[in-house]
N, C-alpha and C positions, 0 to 999 in steps of 0.2 A: 371667707374664713373657715378653716377646718374645724369640725366638731371635736370637742375634748374626748369624745367617745369612739373615735376612729383611729386607725393606725395605718400607716402606709405599708405597702408590701415590702418595701426595702428594710423596714424596721423588724420584719419577721425573718431574721437572717440565721437563726440557730436551728439546726435539725434535731428534733426532739422525738424520743420514743416514748409513747405512753403505754405503760405496762400494767397488766392485771396479775393478781396473785392467785395462785391455786395450790391445792394440796391433793396428792394422790397416794393411795396405799401401794406399797410394793408387795412383791411375792411373799415376803416374810412378815407382813403386817406392819412394817415401818412406814412412817409418813415422809414423803418427799415433797418439800416445799419449792415451788418454782415461780419465777416472774416471767411472763410471756408478753411480748410486744403485741398490743392490740392494733395499734396504728402509729405510723410515723408522720409527723406534721412539721410545719415551719412555725417557728415562734420567736418570741423575745424573752431573754432571760437576763434579769439584772438584780443586783443586790439592792435591798431596801435601805433607805437612809432618812434622816431628819424626821419631819412630821409624819410622813408615810410609815416609817418604822414604828414610831410611837403609837400610832393608831393600830397597827397590825398587832403590836404586842398586847393590846387589850384583848385580842381574840386568843392568841397563844404566845407566851413569852419567848419561845424558841424560834419564831419566824425569822427567816433570813433573806428570802428572795421573792420577787414578783415575776411571774411568768404570764405572757400574753399569747393566746393562740386563737385562731379561728374556732368557732363553736364546734364542739364534739359532744353530741347528745348523751352518749353513754358515760361520760366522765363523772366520777364521783370521788369522794376522799378515800376510797379503798384502793385507788390507782396510785402509781408513782410515775415520775418523769425522769428519764435519764438523758444526758447530753454529754457527749464524749465519755469521759470516765466518771462524770458526776451524777449523783442520784439525789433527787428531790422528793420528799414526802409531802403530799398535798395536805394542807390545813383547811383552806377555804376556797370556794370557787364562786365568783361573781359573774353572772350573765348580764353584761352591759346593757342597760335599758330594757332588759328582758326581751331583746329582739332576736336572740338566737344567732347573732353575728360574731360576736367576740367574747371570749372569757378571760377574766383576770384571775390568776391563781396565786394565793399566798402559800408559800412552801418553806419546808425546813431542809437545808442541805444536810445530807448524812455526813457524819465525821466532823462537822463544824461545831455543832452544839450538842452537849450531853444531855 
């Protein structure tokens, strides 16, 4: 019987860019804001529903999606994730069983919720 804390490689079918934010001063003193891809990974992206959504909304009312990836140690809530033309802002990251194998991310899709 498979553990509820594992995921098969076939479930990680979405190509995801994990991006970090930075600011730099230009020649005239203005600030240029950019997102840079730190790493590209395979993952699972799916909308939350039912009890899962109700629980997630206790953390943040705007949560819309659950993303699962293999563990990426630098990941924190200052990063964002993009998939195709979609952008997801990270709300929470759960390191499953604290084994540094899988991370479950709750996120807000930009443009869906105000």
